[in-house]
N, C-alpha and C positions, 0 to 999 in steps of 0.2 A: 685791104685794111679799111679803106674809106667806106666801102659798102657795109662792112661790119659795124662801123661807128654809126652809120645812118640807120641800120637795123636796130641798134641799141636805142638810139634816140626815138625812133618810131615806137618801139616797144614801151619805153618809159612814158611817152606821151599817152599812148593807149592805156597803159597801166594806171596812170594818174587819173585819166578821165573815167575809167571803169571804177576805180576805187571811190571817187567822189560820187559817181552815180549809184553804186550799190550801197553806199552809206547814207542814202537819202531816205526820207519818209516815203516818197513815191515808190522806191524800190521795195521797201518793206511791205507797203500796201499791195503792190503787184504780186509779191511772193505769197502774201496771206490770201489774196483772192484766188491765186492758182491752187493753193491747197484746199480752199473751200470748194472750188469748182471740181477738183479731183474727188473730194469727199462726197459731193452731191451726185457725181456720176457713178458712184459705187453700186447702187441698186441696178442701174442699167447694164452693168457688166457683171452682175451677180457676185460682186466682191471677189472676182477671179484672181488667180495668181498673176496673170498678165496685168490686170488693173493695179495690183499692189507693186508689181515689178516696175511699172512705169514711174511711180513716185519715188520708189527706192533708188532706182538707177539714176533718175534725174537729179535727185538731191545729193547722191553720192558724188556724181561727176562735178556738180557745181561746187560742193564743199571742197573736193580735192583741188580744183583749180583756184578757188578763193583762198585757200591756205597759202599758196605761193604768191598770189597777188597781194594779199595782206602783208605777208612777210617782206616782200619787196618794198611796199609802201612804208612799213615801219622801219626798215633798214635805212631808207633815204631820210626819213624824218629824224631818226636817231643820229645819223651822221650830221645833219644840219644843226641839230641842237649841240652836239659835241663841238663842232667847229665854232659856233657862236660862244659857247662857254670857254673854249680855249682862247678865243680872242679877248674875252673879258678878263680872264686870268692873266694873259700875257700883257695886256695893256695897263693893268693897275700896278703902280710901282711897289706897293707893299705886299702884293699877293705872292704866294709861293708858286714858283714856276715848276715845282715838282708835280703839280696837279695837271699840267698840260699833258695831254695824251694819256691820262690816267686809265682810259678805257682799254689800253693795251696791257695793263698790269694784270698780274694774276690775282685771284680772289684773296689769297693770303697777303699779298702786298697791300691790297685795298683795305683789308682788316687792320693792318698796322696803322695806316693813315687814319682809319676810323677811330682808333684809340687816341691818336693825337687830337682829333677833333673833340673827342669826349673830354680830354684834358682842357682844351680851349673852352669848352662849355663850362666846365667847373671854374676856370679862372674868370670867365665872363660873369658868372653868377656872383662872384665875390666883389665885382666892380660896383661902385656907387652909381654909375651912369649906365643906362642901357645902350648908349651910343658907342661904347668902347668896343674895339675889335682887335683881333690878333690874327697873325698868319702862322702856319705851322712852324716855319723857320725862325720866327721872331717871338713866339708866344712868351717864353719865359723871360727873355731879355726885355721885351716891351712891358711886361707885367712889373718887373723890378723897377724899370725907369719910371713908369707911371706912379708906382708906390712912393718912390723917392721924391718926385715932384709934388705929390699930394702932401707928403710930410713937411716939405719945405714951406708950402703955402700955409699949412696949419700953424707952423712955428713963427711965421711972420706977423 
């Protein structure tokens, strides 16, 4: 089990380094130059099938491997963002805890929550101040309380 954890850590380290490297300007320039060199060598090989096969095979293999590497990197970044957002939601006393772990909900459940946020947006547009905010659980209650407080101030 310990060897498996070490292998995973080594793979993650390599994957992170490769992702950073292939996402650089230098990597793009190297790939571009490789294609230019390949194109220039075409006449020397009479544009043979083997000459074409070299670039096709090379780019196919690289693309195939990069799909998995990019997905691994995106999964890790997505998880980090989800955890940070969960911490922000959980730490704010007026936020709705129903949003914690929302990524595990079905799309239909998320669409229901989206409708609530649409209602919140409509309520916020009615507010006099752009600094007003609501949570899903407290939207209607808070809106009523704020309205009553506003009316009391106007009557004083």
